[in-house]
N, C-alpha and C positions, 0 to 999 in steps of 0.2 A: 657275313659280319652283321650280326643282328644285335639288336638291345636287349638283352633277355630280361624277361620280367618288365620291361617299361610299357606304358600305356602305346606310345608310337608303334609297339610290335604287332598291336593287337586292333588297333582302332584305322581304317584305311584314311580319313580324316587328316589326322596327322605325320608328319614323313616319316618314315621307318630308316634307320640305317643300314640295312639290308638292301633296300630298293635304291636309297641315295647311292650304295657302291655301282649297284649294276645300272646305275644311270652313267655315273664315274667312268666306268669300264664300256661304255658305248652299247647296253643292253637296252631292252624295249618292254621290260617286265618292272616299269615305276606306272607313277602317277604325278601330275601337275604339281602336285604337292611336295614331291621328292625332287623334282626337276628343280624348281623353285629355293628350295631349301640348299642344294648344289650350288644352285647361281650365285646364292647368297654368301654363302661360306667362301667361294673361288673368288669374292671381291678380295677376301685378306690373305687366301690362299690358293692362286691362281695356279699354282703345279699342282693340284689336288688328282687330277687325272692321271699326270704323270706319278705321283706316287701310287697310285692304285693300280697302275701296271705293273710296275717294278715289285708293288708286294706281293701280287700274283703271280710274277715271274719268281721272286724268291720262294715260295710255296712248292712250284713246278720243280726248281733245283732241287730243292731239301726233300723231296719225297723221291723222288729219281736217285739220289745221293742215298737214302736210307735202302731203298730197294734195291741197287747196286750193291747194299752192304748185307743183304738177305732177310729184311726186313720183308715180310708178309700179313702184315694185320695192321690197319689204321683206325684211329678213332678221330672223326674229323668232328669238332663241335663248334658251333657258328658257320655253317656249312654257307649260308646266303644264298641268293638265288644263280641256278644250274649257268656256268658259263665256260665253254668248253676251250680247252681240255679242262675237264673236272679233276678230281684228286683222284679219283680209281679210274680215269681213264690212262692219267701219267703212269701210276703204278703198275697197272696190268699190261701195259704197253711193255713193262721190262718182264713181268711177270705175270704172264693171264692167271695163275691162282691166287693171286691176292685179294684178299676179303677186306671190306671196306665198309665201315657202319656212319652215316652222315646223322648230324645232330641240331636241329635247331625248334624255334618255336614260333616262326614268324609265319604269319597265315600265308602269306603270297609264297614264301618257300615252302609252306607246307603243302600248298596248291601245286606246286611245281615239282613236287618230291618223285614223281612217276618219273619224270625227264632224268633221274639220276641214278634209276634202278638199272638200266642197260648197262652191261658189261661183258667181260669176256666171259663165257659158258662156263670155264674152268675156275673162276673164282666165284665171288659171291657180293652182292652189296646189298645194303639196308637203309634204311632211314626211319629215326626216333625223333616224335616229338616231345623236347624236353626240355626244360630251364636250367641251364649252367649255373645260377643262385642253387640250385638244390643238385649240386655234383654227385653227392652219395647213392641220390637216385638213379642217377643215369649208367653206372654201371650193374643196374639189378633190373634194367628193361629186357626183357624176353630177348628181344630181336637182338640185342648185345649180347648176350651170354650167347646164344644160339649160333651169333656169326663168328665170332671171337673165339678162342682161346685165352683166356685170361688169363692161363698158366704160363704161357709162351707169351714173348715181347709183343709189344702195341706198340705204334708210332700214333701219339694223341698231338692232335692238329689244333693249337689255340689262333689261329691265324686272323688278325684286326679284330679280337674279340676281346681282350682283357682291359682297354683302356676304356671300353663302355661301363667296366666295375669299378664303384668308388672304392676309396679307402676303407670306409664304413661295412662296404659289401665283400672285403676280405680277399683280393683274387689272390694272395699266396695263399691263403688256406683252401681256395679252391683248386688250384692246380696241385697242393700236398694231396687233398682228398682224393682226387684223379688219381694221380700218379703211387697214392697206398693200394688202389686196386690193381693197380696192373703191375706185372712178373717185372723183377730184376733184369736190365737189361732193356728195357723200354725208354723211346726216345719222346722228347716232346718239341715239337716245332711249333714257333709261336713270334708275331712280330708285334709292336706298340708302337704308335704316336707320342712321339717324343716335343719339345720345345727346346731341347739343348742347342740345336743350331740357330736356330730364330725366335729367340724368345718372346718379343714383342708382336711379330706378327702370328706367329703360331697360336698367341692368347688370345689374339683378335681372331683367330679363325673358330677355338672353340667356345669363345661367347656366342658367337656367328650358330654355330652348332646349338648351344644353349637355347639361345631363343629361337630354335625350329623345334623345341620338345626333344632334344636328342641331346643324352648326356654324353660327354667326354672328359676323361683325364687323361692329362699327358703325365709322362713320368721320365725323370731324369735316368741315365746309362746306369745310375748306381741303383734306383729304385727298381728298374727294368731287372737287373741282376740280383737284386734279393726274393725276386719273385721264383729264381730258380734256384734258390740255395740250397747245397749238398748236392746238386747234380754236376756230372760232366759237362764242361761245356764244349761242345767242338768247335776246332780250327773254321774259322779264324775269330771267334768270340762272339762277343754282341756288338753288332756292327750295323750301319743301315743297309736296309734289305739289299740294295743296289751291290753292295760289297760283299757279300755271302756266296761266296765261290761262283764269281761271272764268268762268262765265257772268255770275256776281254776286260781290261783294268777300267774301271768306268772314270771320268773325269772328275776331280775334286769338289767342282763347282754343282755337280750333282748334288750330293748328302742334303746341302740346304734345301733342295725342293722337294727332297723325299719327305725328311723328317720322322721316320719311321725305321724302329732298330729291327734286326731279326737276328734268333738264335735257334740254336738247336742242340739239344741238352741229353745225355742220357742217363736214365738211373741206374746206381751201382748195382 
């Protein structure tokens, strides 16, 4: 969960979304500036830690679902600071031969990259330092083409990252560019913050983010759907992350505490 191309991703005196997310998940790889930023945001979004946990669990379920369906290659963009179980651990637990490439550009994430590289000996993991604002360059990086067979289906993970791109940065174009370089039958797993369920409260939370030099743009369900135009959306569709194939039916009141949509889609 990194602000790709932002000053906060490169300057430790400013908050970083990756480190804020790490703190929200109970991690220790963050600075005081990140902890203070999260505490300020939680004044208007007090359930942010709950949202972060359910977002992470959504990623786990989506990866496990695709692994069960036969996907053996994963490209995770906006990796964030390692939090176990990481994506490769989920995928390789079901299919040890799975291959995973992580992509991020936050300096703290880069510093922890080696922690991501362990995995099942039958599979392979790699880490790439790259920028989501230049999606065409990601698929050309040697570590990507050496680790993944781009002529076979790949699951592209964009979990909690697209809301850090403004409309001017063209998130729909970013998704399209990445998927254009992947084989038919590839998938995309994504989650995205929304204000649909609590417009006033979430707008205050986003303003608090912006005051901490972290840009966030919420999008409605229709706007999120537009990012994946032309793809086959898997059941149950675009829903709050706690409702994407949970082990038990979640209570209705939880949706407004999470305010984050999840979607898994297939490239025809």
